[in-house]
Every structure is written in structure tokens, then in C-alpha cells.
N, C-alpha and C positions, 0 to 999 in steps of 0.2 A: 504494500500500500504506500503511495507517495506520502512524503512527510507533510505536505500542505493539506492533503485530504485528512490525514490522521489528526492534524492540528485543528482542522475545521470541525471534526466530529467531537473532539475533546471540548472545544470551545462551545459547541452547541449543547453538549451534555451539561457543561458548567452553567450555562445560561438557564437551561431548563431546571436544573437543581436549585439555582438561586431564585427562580420565579416561584417554584413550589415552596421553598423555605420562606419566601416573603409572604406568601398567602397564609401559611401556617402561623407565622408571627403576627400578621395582621388580625387573623381570627382570634388568637390569644389575647391581643390587646383589646379587641372589640368586646370579648367576653368579660374581661376584667373591668372595662369601662362601663358596660351596662350595669354591673354591680355597683360601680361608683355612683350611678344615678339612682338605682333602686335602694341603696343602703339608707337613704334618708327616709324612705317609707318604712323600712323595717325598724329603724331606731327611733321612730316617733311613737310615743305611747298611744296616740290616737290612730295610728296607721295612716292610710292614704288621706283621710280627712284632715289629720294634723298637718301633713305636709302641705296640702292646699291652703289651709288656714294660715300657715306661716309665710306664704309668699308675700313679699313686699314688707315684711316686718322683721326679717332677720338682720343681724349685724353684717358689716362689710366682710369679715372673714368668711362667714358661712355663705353669703351670697357669691363670693368669688369662688369658693370651693364647689358650689353647685354649678356655677358657670363652666367650670373646667370639664364637666361630664355631661351636663343636661343635653340630651338629644344628639350629641356628636357621635357617641359610640353606637347608639341605635342606628344612626344614618350609616356609619361605617359598616356595621354588621349587615345592613340592608344592601349596601353596595356589593359586599362579598357574597351574599346570596345570589345576586345577579351574575357575578362571575361564575359561581358554581353552576347556575342554570346554563350559562353559555358553554361551560365544559361538558355538561350532560348533552347539550344539543350537538356539539362537535363529535362526541363519542357515538351518538346515534347515527350521525351522518356517515362516520367512518365505517360503522358496522352495516350500514344499509338498512337499518330498522326504521319502522314508521315513527314519525314524530308528530304530536307529543307521545303517542303510544303509552308505554309503561310509565312514562314520567308522571302521568296523571295519578297513577297508583302511589307514586312517591308523595305527591301532594296530599292525597287522601290520608296516608300514614302520618304525614306531618301535622295535618289538621287534628287527627285523633290524638296524637301525642300532645299537641298543644292544649286540647280540651282537657285531657287528664291532668296536665300540669296546672292548668287554670283551676280546676275543681279541687285538687288535692294540695296545691302548694302556694300559688301566687296569683293575685288578682289581675296583674298587668302582663300576662303572658303575651308574647309577640308571635309565637309560632303559628297560631291560627290565622292571624292576619297575613303572615308570609305564605301560608298554604293557599289562601284565596288569591293572593297576588300572583303566585307562581303559576296558577292555572291560567290566569289572564295573559301573563307575559309569555307563557309557553306557546301561545298562538301568534305572538308578535315577534319573537326573537328571530325567526327565520325570514322575516320580511325585509324589504330593501332598506338601505340606510336612510333614504329619504322618508319612507313611511314611518320608520322608527323615530326619526328626528321630529316629525310632526306629532307623533304620539307624546313624546317627551315635552314638547312645547305646549301642546294642547292641555294635557293633564296637569302639567306644572303651572300653567297660567290659571286654570280653574282653581287649583289648590291655593295659589297665592292670593287670588281674588277673594276666596272664601275666608281665608285667615285675615286678610286685610279688613274685610267688612266686620268680622267678629271682633277684631281688635279695636276698630273704630267704635263699635257699639259698647265695648267695655270701657273705653276712655270717656264716652259720653254718658255712661250710667252714673247715677248719683252714688255718693259714698255710702257703703252699708252702715247701718246702725250697730252700735256695740252691744246690743242686747240680744244677739242671736246665738249666744253660746250655750243656750239651754240644751240644745239637742246634741251637744258633743259628748255627753256622758255615756250614751249608748255605744258610741264608737270607741271611747276610752275603755269601757268595760269589755268590749268584744276583743280588742287586741291586747290589752294589758292584763285582763283577767279571764277572758273567755276560753272555753275548751277548744280543742282541735275540731271537734264535731260542730261546734257553734260557728266556727269560721267557714267550714265547708258549706254549711247550710246558708250562711250569709252570701257566699259566692253564688250559690244556686238562685237565691231570692233576688240578688242584685245583678244577675247576668247581663241584662240590657244596659245597665249603668256602667259596669266595668268594661263591657265590650264596646262602649261608645267611642273609644279611641280609634277603633278600626276606621271610622269616618276619615281620619287623617292618615292612619298607617297605610291603608290600601292604596290611595292615590299617590302618596309619597313613595310607597314601595314600587308602584308601576314605573315611576320616573327613575328611581335609583336602580332598580333591577335592570332596566333597559340601558341606563347609563353605565352600570358596571359591565354589562355585556359588550357594549361598544368600546369602552375603554380597553377591555381585554383585546378586542380586535385591533384597536389602534396601536397596541404594543406598549401600554403603560407599564407592564411588568417586565419588559425586555431590557437587556443591558445595552441596547443599541443607542445611537445618537438621537434617533427619533423618539425613543422611549424617554430618554433623559430630558429632551426638550419639552415633551408633553408634561412630564412630572414637574418641571420648573414652572410651567404656566399654572398648573393646578395648585402648587404651593403658594404662588403669588396671589391667586384668587382666594385660597382658603385662609392664609395667614395675613395677607395684606389687606383684604377686603372683609371677608366673613368674620374673622375673629374679633377685630376692633368693633364692628357693628354689633356683634353678639354680646360683647362685654358691655357696650353702652346700653343695650336694651335689658340686659340682666339687672342693671342697677336702676332702670327707669320705672320699675313697679310691676305689680302682679298683672296689670292689664296687658302686658307684653308677653305673657306666658306662652301663647301659641306661636308667636314669632320666635321666641327663645328656644322652643322645643322642635318645631317642625319646619321652619323656613330658613333660618340662618345656619343651624348646625350642619345640614347636608353640605353646605359650601365649605365649612371647616373640615368636615370629614374627607372631602376630596383632597385637601391639603395634607391631612394625616396619612391618607393612603399613599400619596406621592412621597412624603417624607420617609415613612417607614420602608417603602420599597427602595428608595434611593440609598438609605443606610444599609439595607440588606445586601445590595449589590456592591457596596464599597467594602464590606467586611470580608476578610479573608482568613483562612486558617480554621482551626477547630472552634466551634461556637463555645462561648462561655456559659456560666450557669444561668444568667438571665435569659439569654437567647434560647438555651435548651429548655428552660421552663416555659417560656412563651410558646415555643414550638409544640411542646407536649400539650399545653392547654388548647392550642389551635387544632391539634389532631384529635382531641377529645372534646371539641367545643360543645356539642349537644349535651354530653354528660356533665360537663363543668357548669353549663348554664343552669341545668336543673338542680345540680348539687348545691351551687352557691345560694340559690333561693331557699332550698330546704334547710341548709345549715344556718343561714341568716334568720329564718323563721324560728328554728329551734333555740337560737341564742336570744332572740329579742322578744318573742311573743309570750303571753301568759302561760300557754300550755307547755312551754319549754323552760328555759332559765329565767325568762322575764326581765332581761337586762334593759330593755327599752324603758320600762317604768322606773327601775332602780337607778339608772344612770342618766335620767332625763336632764338633770341639772349640770351635766359635765360639759356643756357647750358643744361646739362643732367638732371638737377633736375626738370625742367618743365615736361618732360615725366613721371618722377616718381610721381610727384604730380597729374598729370592727371590720371595715373593708379590707385593710391590710392583712388582718388575721385570717379571714375567710379566703382571700386570694392565695395566701401562703399555703393554706391547707389543701385546696384543690390543685395547686401547682405541684406540690409534693406527691399527692395521690395520683395525679395524671402521669407524672414521671415514673413512679413505681409501677403503675399498671402497664405502661408501654414497654417495660422490660420483658414482659411475657406475652403481650398481645399487640397486634398491629392497629387495633381500633379501641375506642372507649367502650365501656359496657353497654350503654344505650345504643351506640353506633353498631355494635355487634347484633343486638336484638333487632334493631331497625333493618340491618342488612338481611337478616334471616327472614323477617316479615316481608321485605320487598322481593326477595328471590323465591320464596316458597311457592306462591301461585304460578310463577313462571315455570318452575320445575314441574309442577303438577300438570301444567298444560302440555309441556314437551313430552312427558313420559307416555301418556296415552297415544300421542302421535307416533312415537317410536314403536309402541306395541302394535298399532294398527298397520303400520307399513312394514313391520318386521317380516311376516310370512311372505308378503309380495316380493320383498328383496331376496328372501331365501329361495323362492321359486325362480326368480330371475337368474340367480347364480347357478342354480341347477340347470 
């Protein structure tokens, strides 16, 4: 083999490995970041109601800490789901299998898993919203770039207009009176003192209320799924000059425009909550995606402990996502250790400590698990559930055609 050809193969393998490593690290960061947003819910004695009541009334340190995570890692995770969908689409095209075909079964499994996660663990599960979004985007990902671009512009414009109108309505609304705290006791009792069964029953009773976020998650997901797919095609994860130039533009938009505006609205008051969570964070997430990918390409040699830990979390992302919410619930809620009520007066540093402790736990567990298995525990179950019906359909076909093939040989 000529030396130039061998060098080209090695370089291609290195770039592919770096791209896969970057995706794993990005997923790990996104999973940890989503806990950074949700930890404020877990550590509030009143649960979700307490977090919403605290908007606009927290001190500068807590407001800044919330700004660092609110919406940004949700958007990053959503972009990465779009990248994953693009990889599934490419795999189907290479194999010559129908699309979306079995991918719809993947979406159904994701919805079922999200529903179980919602009912048993966490009110603000995102997996159900991703499942619905993935079905829609599965029929769009293979269309022309022009059609996809118009879908991104159209859905993004409608979402922006809705958020703008709702924000304007919140700004124009009169100030709430201070006598509305009477109803908070039920929420306090539910999360600070209520049993596990009480919380499950509350999630069932308030299903429509807790799932209302899907009104924003699904359209935002359509835009970011399609954007993640097209960024993958544009070479954003490649080590080429084209990929580096694209990443520089994304970092400029994310950190030069999105982050300053998001910081401003974070301190502007609770009326800007929708902008803070669903409008500006996706722009910052694009900068994060570009920055992490650039750093991953520049690193050489054996990965250090931090990179190995993030990669392990990224490879077991689904398991870590569920585990982090389960552990945080057990630490903070009344049916567990009840630390949310006991440490409520410790200021914003108690949620930060809880976040760091939970992240350290599932990072260690993920690293240990991957020493024996190539996927996380939930990922293994999910793979079995996805492949089982396909095997059951192939086996009767082999049995039916077996005698005919045997006669043909004879």
C-alpha cells in the first residue's frame, strides 16, 4: 500500500474517532447540564412550585448560577438528538432499508420510557417530547436542504412569535398581590413530607399541567433536530478547515450574541422566563457544541480523567439521565432523606453541592459499568426491546423459505 494512501486512511480513522469522542463528550456535558437546571427543582422544599415562585426574587449569585444552565443544556441535548437521528437515517440508507421504517418503533420505545420516567421519577421528563418530535422530523430529515431550511425558518418564526407575545403579555400584566401564598402549603407538604405514592398520584392528576411544556419543547425540538442534522452534514464535527470555520461562526453567535443577551434577560425579571429558557439558550448551545468539538479535536494523546468521565456519561446518557433524577429525588424529597427541607436555608451553594455530588456518583458508576459492558443498563434493555420484534419477524420468514431453498439445492 502506498505511504500516502496509508496516511490518508490513518488520518480518516483519527478524524472519525475524534468526531465520535466529541459526540460522547458533548452528550456527557449535556446530561450533567440538564441536572444543573433540574437541581433547583429538587432542592426546593416546594418542588416545581417553589422554583417558579422564586423567579425574579433570588439574589444575584443564584440568578447567575441559574443563568449558566437554564435551557442551554436542554437545547444542546436536543441538538444531539438531531445528530443521532441523522446517523440513524444514514445507517438506513447504507443498508437499503425503508425509512423511517423501524425508526418509528424507536420513537415509540422512547415515548414509553419517557412516560414511565415521568410517572415514577420526574415531572419534567423530556423524552416524551423528543419521541413526538422524532416522529415528525423522521419524515423531514431526508428532504432537500431547501425544504428543511424553510421548515426551520417557519417553525422557528412561529415559536419566536408565540414566546414574544406571551412575554409581552407578562410584562403588561399587573403585579401579583402578596396574599397568594395560601395555596403553597399543599405543594410544600407533597415534596417535603409526602410519600412516594403521593407524588406518583400527583403526577397522574396533574399530567396536563406538567406536560404543558411540550407546547414549547416540540417546536423547539423540530428546529434543533433539523439543525443538528444539517450541521452534521455541513461537517461541524470534522477536523477539516470547513468544519473549523463553521465552528468559529457558531461560537461567535453563541458567545458573542446569545450569551450576553441571555445574561441580560436573566436579570430582567420573571416575565422573561420563556425567552430565558426557550429562545436564547439554543443560540448559546450552538456555541457550546462548537467549543467542545473544537477542544476535542485539539486534544491529543490519552484522555485524562475528566474526559474519560464525560465520555463514559455520554455513552450511558439515557441511564445517567434517569439515574440522576432518581438519586436527586431520593436525596431531596420527603420520602427519601428530605434534604431539601432540612437545608433550605443554606443558600444557593447547597444546590451546587448536590449537583456536584450526584454528577460525581453517576460518572463513577458509568465508568465502572463500561469496564464490563459496551452500553449502559437502560441502553442494553432498550436495544433488546428494539431488536426483539425485528428478530421475531425475520425468523418466520426464514422458516417459510427454508424448505423452498432446500428443494432448490436438491
